N, CA and C atoms as an extended XYZ file, in Angstrom:
252
Properties=species:S:1:pos:R:3:atomname:S:1:resname:S:1:resid:I:1 pbc="F F F"
N        86.983       17.123       -8.419 N   MET     1
C        87.214       17.808       -7.173 CA  MET     1
C        86.269       17.285       -6.081 C   MET     1
N        84.992       17.177       -6.383 N   VAL     2
C        84.035       16.640       -5.410 CA  VAL     2
C        84.362       15.182       -5.117 C   VAL     2
N        84.720       14.451       -6.146 N   ARG     3
C        85.073       13.033       -5.983 CA  ARG     3
C        86.275       12.875       -5.056 C   ARG     3
N        87.284       13.730       -5.225 N   GLU     4
C        88.474       13.673       -4.366 CA  GLU     4
C        88.102       13.968       -2.912 C   GLU     4
N        87.274       14.964       -2.702 N   ALA     5
C        86.839       15.307       -1.349 CA  ALA     5
C        86.054       14.159       -0.731 C   ALA     5
N        85.201       13.517       -1.522 N   THR     6
C        84.421       12.375       -1.036 CA  THR     6
C        85.337       11.219       -0.678 C   THR     6
N        86.304       10.927       -1.547 N   ASP     7
C        87.254        9.847       -1.274 CA  ASP     7
C        88.058       10.111       -0.007 C   ASP     7
N        88.497       11.366        0.168 N   GLU     8
C        89.253       11.727        1.371 CA  GLU     8
C        88.378       11.562        2.612 C   GLU     8
N        87.136       11.982        2.527 N   TYR     9
C        86.206       11.862        3.651 CA  TYR     9
C        86.009       10.394        4.027 C   TYR     9
N        85.759        9.547        3.031 N   LEU    10
C        85.539        8.127        3.306 CA  LEU    10
C        86.780        7.474        3.893 C   LEU    10
N        87.938        7.846        3.388 N   ALA    11
C        89.183        7.298        3.930 CA  ALA    11
C        89.372        7.731        5.372 C   ALA    11
N        89.067        8.991        5.683 N   SER    12
C        89.223        9.464        7.055 CA  SER    12
C        88.228        8.773        7.980 C   SER    12
N        87.022        8.508        7.491 N   GLU    13
C        86.026        7.807        8.303 CA  GLU    13
C        86.506        6.398        8.631 C   GLU    13
N        87.103        5.720        7.654 N   ASP    14
C        87.633        4.390        7.877 CA  ASP    14
C        88.749        4.440        8.912 C   ASP    14
N        89.634        5.436        8.801 N   ALA    15
C        90.749        5.555        9.741 CA  ALA    15
C        90.242        5.845       11.149 C   ALA    15
N        89.308        6.755       11.290 N   ILE    16
C        88.811        7.081       12.623 CA  ILE    16
C        88.092        5.873       13.225 C   ILE    16
N        87.417        5.102       12.404 N   GLY    17
C        86.763        3.888       12.871 CA  GLY    17
C        87.762        2.861       13.386 C   GLY    17
N        88.877        2.719       12.667 N   ARG    18
C        89.926        1.783       13.107 CA  ARG    18
C        90.545        2.261       14.417 C   ARG    18
N        90.806        3.571       14.515 N   TRP    19
C        91.369        4.119       15.759 CA  TRP    19
C        90.410        3.892       16.923 C   TRP    19
N        89.136        4.144       16.706 N   LEU    20
C        88.150        3.918       17.766 CA  LEU    20
C        88.165        2.463       18.218 C   LEU    20
N        88.228        1.558       17.260 N   GLU    21
C        88.221        0.126       17.564 CA  GLU    21
C        89.476       -0.300       18.327 C   GLU    21
N        90.622        0.218       17.911 N   GLU    22
C        91.900       -0.217       18.473 CA  GLU    22
C        92.300        0.502       19.758 C   GLU    22
N        91.887        1.743       19.910 N   CYS    23
C        92.436        2.572       20.985 CA  CYS    23
C        91.429        3.097       21.995 C   CYS    23
N        90.152        2.862       21.758 N   CYS    24
C        89.135        3.466       22.618 CA  CYS    24
C        88.096        2.451       23.080 C   CYS    24
N        87.360        2.861       24.092 N   VAL    25
C        86.246        2.074       24.610 CA  VAL    25
C        85.032        2.990       24.642 C   VAL    25
N        83.936        2.506       24.095 N   ARG    26
C        82.675        3.257       24.179 CA  ARG    26
C        82.054        2.946       25.525 C   ARG    26
N        81.846        4.001       26.303 N   ASP    27
C        81.322        3.865       27.655 CA  ASP    27
C        80.392        5.057       27.906 C   ASP    27
N        79.090        4.817       28.046 N   PRO    28
C        78.136        5.917       28.205 CA  PRO    28
C        78.439        6.842       29.383 C   PRO    28
N        79.116        6.343       30.408 N   SER    29
C        79.400        7.177       31.574 CA  SER    29
C        80.762        7.876       31.493 C   SER    29
N        81.496        7.648       30.424 N   ALA    30
C        82.847        8.208       30.307 CA  ALA    30
C        82.841        9.620       29.744 C   ALA    30
N        83.886       10.354       30.089 N   TRP    31
C        84.197       11.654       29.497 CA  TRP    31
C        85.705       11.731       29.398 C   TRP    31
N        86.219       12.078       28.214 N   THR    32
C        87.663       12.197       28.016 CA  THR    32
C        87.940       13.505       27.298 C   THR    32
N        88.965       14.192       27.749 N   GLY    33
C        89.329       15.478       27.175 CA  GLY    33
C        89.725       15.370       25.707 C   GLY    33
N        89.349       16.377       24.954 N   THR    34
C        89.664       16.408       23.524 CA  THR    34
C        91.172       16.362       23.298 C   THR    34
N        91.942       17.065       24.107 N   THR    35
C        93.397       17.073       23.948 CA  THR    35
C        93.973       15.674       24.110 C   THR    35
N        93.499       14.950       25.104 N   ASP    36
C        93.958       13.580       25.347 CA  ASP    36
C        93.591       12.670       24.171 C   ASP    36
N        92.356       12.768       23.721 N   LEU    37
C        91.918       11.936       22.594 CA  LEU    37
C        92.667       12.292       21.320 C   LEU    37
N        92.853       13.587       21.057 N   PHE    38
C        93.554       13.992       19.839 CA  PHE    38
C        95.006       13.526       19.868 C   PHE    38
N        95.651       13.578       21.028 N   GLY    39
C        97.023       13.078       21.141 CA  GLY    39
C        97.110       11.611       20.775 C   GLY    39
N        96.152       10.830       21.249 N   SER    40
C        96.105        9.405       20.919 CA  SER    40
C        95.865        9.213       19.424 C   SER    40
N        94.886        9.945       18.883 N   TRP    41
C        94.569        9.864       17.454 CA  TRP    41
C        95.781       10.242       16.600 C   TRP    41
N        96.436       11.349       16.943 N   LYS    42
C        97.567       11.829       16.147 CA  LYS    42
C        98.695       10.802       16.125 C   LYS    42
N        99.002       10.260       17.275 N   SER    43
C       100.052        9.240       17.359 CA  SER    43
C        99.676        8.009       16.532 C   SER    43
N        98.429        7.552       16.694 N   TRP    44
C        97.963        6.381       15.949 CA  TRP    44
C        98.002        6.659       14.450 C   TRP    44
N        97.500        7.821       14.046 N   ALA    45
C        97.439        8.173       12.621 CA  ALA    45
C        98.842        8.199       12.017 C   ALA    45
N        99.776        8.851       12.683 N   GLU    46
C       101.140        8.930       12.167 CA  GLU    46
C       101.783        7.555       12.070 C   GLU    46
N       101.534        6.704       13.042 N   ASN    47
C       102.093        5.344       13.023 CA  ASN    47
C       101.436        4.441       11.985 C   ASN    47
N       100.263        4.837       11.498 N   ASN    48
C        99.534        4.017       10.531 CA  ASN    48
C        99.447        4.673        9.152 C   ASN    48
N       100.281        5.669        8.917 N   GLY    49
C       100.335        6.306        7.613 CA  GLY    49
C        99.103        7.119        7.254 C   GLY    49
N        98.385        7.586        8.255 N   GLU    50
C        97.189        8.397        8.027 CA  GLU    50
C        97.503        9.855        8.338 C   GLU    50
N        96.793       10.762        7.702 N   PHE    51
C        96.949       12.183        7.953 CA  PHE    51
C        96.125       12.547        9.179 C   PHE    51
N        96.766       13.033       10.262 N   PRO    52
C        95.999       13.321       11.475 CA  PRO    52
C        95.120       14.563       11.359 C   PRO    52
N        95.512       15.540       10.562 N   GLY    53
C        94.723       16.749       10.416 CA  GLY    53
C        94.735       17.601       11.669 C   GLY    53
N        93.803       18.497       11.747 N   SER    54
C        93.708       19.441       12.865 CA  SER    54
C        92.765       18.917       13.948 C   SER    54
N        92.798       19.569       15.088 N   VAL    55
C        91.871       19.233       16.172 CA  VAL    55
C        90.437       19.460       15.703 C   VAL    55
N        90.229       20.546       14.969 N   LYS    56
C        88.880       20.860       14.473 CA  LYS    56
C        88.354       19.724       13.589 C   LYS    56
N        89.183       19.237       12.694 N   ARG    57
C        88.788       18.122       11.817 CA  ARG    57
C        88.509       16.866       12.650 C   ARG    57
N        89.353       16.608       13.644 N   PHE    58
C        89.191       15.458       14.527 CA  PHE    58
C        87.846       15.521       15.254 C   PHE    58
N        87.518       16.702       15.780 N   VAL    59
C        86.241       16.880       16.480 CA  VAL    59
C        85.082       16.568       15.541 C   VAL    59
N        85.155       17.068       14.311 N   ARG    60
C        84.083       16.797       13.341 CA  ARG    60
C        83.971       15.299       13.063 C   ARG    60
N        85.103       14.611       12.928 N   MET    61
C        85.065       13.171       12.653 CA  MET    61
C        84.404       12.418       13.801 C   MET    61
N        84.707       12.800       15.042 N   LEU    62
C        84.072       12.124       16.185 CA  LEU    62
C        82.581       12.437       16.250 C   LEU    62
N        82.213       13.665       15.934 N   GLU    63
C        80.795       14.016       15.935 CA  GLU    63
C        80.032       13.224       14.881 C   GLU    63
N        80.637       12.991       13.730 N   VAL    64
C        80.014       12.160       12.690 CA  VAL    64
C        79.823       10.733       13.201 C   VAL    64
N        80.722       10.285       14.062 N   GLN    65
C        80.623        8.945       14.651 CA  GLN    65
C        79.575        8.883       15.763 C   GLN    65
N        78.974       10.020       16.099 N   GLY    66
C        77.903       10.027       17.091 CA  GLY    66
C        78.303       10.483       18.481 C   GLY    66
N        79.547       10.913       18.660 N   PHE    67
C        79.984       11.396       19.969 CA  PHE    67
C        79.700       12.888       20.081 C   PHE    67
N        79.462       13.334       21.296 N   ARG    68
C        79.119       14.730       21.534 CA  ARG    68
C        80.191       15.392       22.380 C   ARG    68
N        80.666       16.531       21.921 N   GLN    69
C        81.666       17.266       22.678 CA  GLN    69
C        80.975       18.115       23.740 C   GLN    69
N        81.522       18.083       24.948 N   MET    70
C        80.975       18.859       26.060 CA  MET    70
C        82.111       19.488       26.847 C   MET    70
N        81.806       20.579       27.507 N   ARG    71
C        82.789       21.238       28.366 CA  ARG    71
C        82.601       20.748       29.797 C   ARG    71
N        83.721       20.439       30.443 N   ARG    72
C        83.744       20.114       31.874 CA  ARG    72
C        84.859       20.920       32.497 C   ARG    72
N        84.565       21.578       33.581 N   SER    73
C        85.550       22.453       34.236 CA  SER    73
C        86.130       23.415       33.207 C   SER    73
N        87.412       23.259       32.911 N   HIS    74
C        88.077       24.181       31.987 CA  HIS    74
C        88.500       23.494       30.695 C   HIS    74
N        87.925       22.377       30.370 N   ALA    75
C        88.348       21.649       29.175 CA  ALA    75
C        87.144       21.136       28.394 C   ALA    75
N        87.347       20.966       27.120 N   ARG    76
C        86.345       20.339       26.274 CA  ARG    76
C        86.732       18.870       26.117 C   ARG    76
N        85.706       18.041       25.995 N   GLY    77
C        85.946       16.621       25.830 CA  GLY    77
C        84.715       15.949       25.276 C   GLY    77
N        84.798       14.636       25.179 N   PHE    78
C        83.706       13.860       24.586 CA  PHE    78
C        83.108       12.909       25.607 C   PHE    78
N        81.789       12.866       25.606 N   THR    79
C        81.082       11.912       26.447 CA  THR    79
C        80.948       10.605       25.691 C   THR    79
N        80.909        9.514       26.435 N   GLY    80
C        80.689        8.205       25.838 CA  GLY    80
C        81.919        7.535       25.287 C   GLY    80
N        83.103        8.115       25.558 N   LEU    81
C        84.327        7.591       24.957 CA  LEU    81
C        85.485        7.742       25.933 C   LEU    81
N        86.287        6.679       26.035 N   LYS    82
C        87.516        6.763       26.818 CA  LYS    82
C        88.605        5.966       26.112 C   LYS    82
N        89.826        6.282       26.441 N   ARG    83
C        90.949        5.548       25.839 CA  ARG    83
C        91.030        4.158       26.447 C   ARG    83
N        91.407        3.212       25.631 N   ALA    84
C        91.525        1.822       26.090 CA  ALA    84
C        92.741        1.650       26.991 C   ALA    84
């Protein structure tokens, strides 16, 4: 059971890394809404045979990658990341 959870975690980390590489740009001055990023991730994941999961899971995966979620105006988003 722990092994399966670990394998799933590592696979999701690999997928999120590929999505970041293919679909995003790391930019310290950028801020992009979580909804916009999740839409891109979900589309990419479905097209690449990956399980997109929930927004909550997506947020955790980005935080593990070192991005920080922040609120601006009426939306939550991530600093340091924008769509390519």
